[in-house]
C-alpha positions, 0 to 999 in steps of 0.5 A: 477545541483541543490543541496538538499539545493535548495529544503529545506526551511531554518530552516526546516528539512526533515521528514522521514516516519516511517516503519509503515507510509510507510506500511499504505501508501501501504495499509498494515494493522497495524496487518500485519505491527506489524508482519513484525516489529517483524521479520525484521529490520526497514531497511528491512521493508523500502526495502520491501515497496520500492520493492512493489506495492501500492494495492489501487493505482493498484486497481484504475488503473485497475478499469479505464481500463473498464474490465468486472467485475471490477467496476469503482473506482470513482463509489464506495463509501469509504466503497465499496473501502475499502471492495474491497481492503480488499478482494483483500488483503485476496486473495493475502494472500491465505485466502478464496481461493477455492481449488481443494480437 
């Protein structure tokens, strides 16, 4: 069985990502990370990120399925990708949703 030391370079330590860096990798906006950090411990934030799905990765996977109305990820510009992700995040938060009033 391999030891951790087998994978580490001598003289180098292991860099641990901060909760902010983890959130950014998951596609969370800095303003939302700030809100999370105000009410949760670092440990709880790590757990929340560990139990979630990275929206940009999920969007890229769905775009490759060829579903009608879903643009191919590789055909989109960086700005179009960012806008698409932001729109989906707003939808998931309940912003700009139509209601049956």
